[in-house]
N, C-alpha and C positions, 0 to 999 in steps of 0.2 A: 422969794423963798421958795423952797423945794418942798411941796406940800406932802410926798411922803416921808420927809424929816419929820412934821408933826405928830405929836402925841395928841389923842383924841378926849384930852382931859373933859372935856363938856361933856361928851360921850360917859365917859367913866364916873364922873359927878353926877349925872341924871339918874344911872344905874344904883348909884350909892344913896343918892336919897330913896328913891323908889325902896329900896331895901330895909334902908332904917326906920322907913315909915312903917312898911308892912311889919318889922319886927317890934314897934310900937303898938301897934295895932293889935296882932298875935299874943302880945304878952300882958297887952293892958285889957285884952278881952276876945275877940274870935275874928281873925280874917273872912269866915266863913259862915259868920251871922249877918243878916240881910239888915237886919235893924242896929244892929252894932256899927254896922256900916257906912247905914243912912244915916244913924248920928256924928259919923266923924266925915263928912264929907261926898259919900257918894252920888252919882248923879241921879236924880229923881224930877223930873220933867214940873210935877204942880209946885214943888220946893224952890225950882229955878226960874220961875214966873212969879211966884211970892215975894221974890227980892235977893233970894241968895243965891246970886251969882257967881260964889267965891266955889261952888260945886265946879263949874264949868272947866275949873283950873286944877283943884285940890283931888278930884275924879282919878284925871289923869296918872298921878302917881301912889292910886290904890289898887289891889288887886284880892280876889277872892281864892285865898287856900295859896299855897307856897307853888303848885305845879302852874297857875297862872301868872304866876311871878317870874319863877323859871324859864317857863317858854317865852314869855316877852322879853325878860332880858337877855336871852341867847339872842334870839333876832337882832336886839338891838346894838347889842354888842357889835355882832358883825357887820349891819347894814351901816350903824349909825358910825363907825370907825370909817369906812368908806365915806359917807358923806360929808362929815366933818374936816376930814381934810382936803376936801374938795370945796367947799361953802366958805371956811375959816370958823373959828370958835363962836365969835359973838352973834354973826349971820346964822350959823347952825343954829344956837341955842334960841335964835327970836323966832324963826323957821320952825323947831321942834314946837313951840309953846303955841304958836300959833295953828299948827297943825290941831292939835289935840284940842283947844279951845275950839277949832271950826269944826270937827269933826262932833263935838258934844254939843255946838249951835245948830247944827243940821239934825242931830236927836232931838230936839228939842222943838224946832219947826215942825219935823215931822210927827212929832206927840200932840204937838197944836192942831194939828189938820186933821191926823186921825181921832180927836178930842171935838174939835168943831165942827165938821165936816161929816164926818161918818159915824157920830155919837158913843166910840168905845173910849171907855176909860184908859189911861196911861197909868198903868200898875207897875212896869219893869225897872227895878233898880240897878244901875249898871256902874263899875268903874274900870280903870283898867287905860294901860298906856297903848293898848292897841291902836288907836286912834289916830296917835301920833306917830305912832312906829308905822303906820299903814302911809303916811306922809313922808315920813323919811323913806319907806321904799318907791314911791310916786316922785320923789322928789331924784332919787340917785336914777329912776328910771329916764327923767327929763334930762339930766346930765349926762349919761352914757350916750343918750340920742344927741345930744349938743355935740360929743366927742367923738360922732360919726361912729358910734355903735362901741367903744371901748373906753373903758378908765383902767389901768394899769392890767391885773389879771381879770376883771371882769366885766364883760359883756352884757349885749340888750337883753339877748335871749336867758342867760341866769336871772337877771334881775327881773325880766316878765314870769320867766316859773316858779321864779320865788313868792313875787304877788299871788298868782296863781294857785299855787300851793296852800298859802295861807289863805286865801279866800275862801278854796275847798274844803279847810280846815276848820275853816268857822263856819261857815255853814253847814257843816256835819254837827254843830254844837247848837243844844238850844237855847243855851244861857249865855249866847255872843252874841253881841250887839255889830250884826253884820253891816248896818245900816251906817254904823260909825266906820268901820272898815273901811266901807265903798268909799263916804264922805271923803276919809282922812287922805286917801291914794290920790285922788281927785285933787284935792286941796293941795295937797304935795307935790304934785305935777305942775298946779298952775302956779303957786309961790315960788318954784323954783324958776322959774324965769325972771323974777323981780331979784331973787337972794342971791343965784349962782353968775358967778363972772368966769369967761372961760380964760383961762391965761393965753397972753398972745403967743409963748410959744409953746405951747400945749402942755402935756402933761407927763411925759419923760424926763 
């Protein structure tokens, strides 16, 4: 099957879920209210350690404010289209969810270290698809490398610049969980080795 003819239905579906949950949160309360977001599934390390593991997944579909949502969904719309066509819908969906959960698990591990070894309390409440999206970017970077530096009209330099620019913008914001971004990119790059099968006759 020619992957260029496939439609990225999973990516569109993920974007739809993010938008619908955002609308629910914003109309029933406020997506910019930290306590309200915490009550509805945002990431908070002490709560996860207390057994609320669902936050590892639910928080991936939550966003603080409309600009947070729009920025993430635009990036996912572009990068997800490429990666879903290369991996196939089922593998791509599993890959996406694992990247998001994996990025949150890294944040939990660092939070535990911060509290137990450094004696610093964990007070950050976080949410967003960024960890999963950086996973998509990392996975796409690996796929481009596996295809000798190019898939369709995208090359390794372009993907690398996108990742670097996104990380830079994240580090400029004090409200961004940059650790989850980096973790997502690394996890995505590694998982691509298991989820991507290069076509025998190339991508053209």
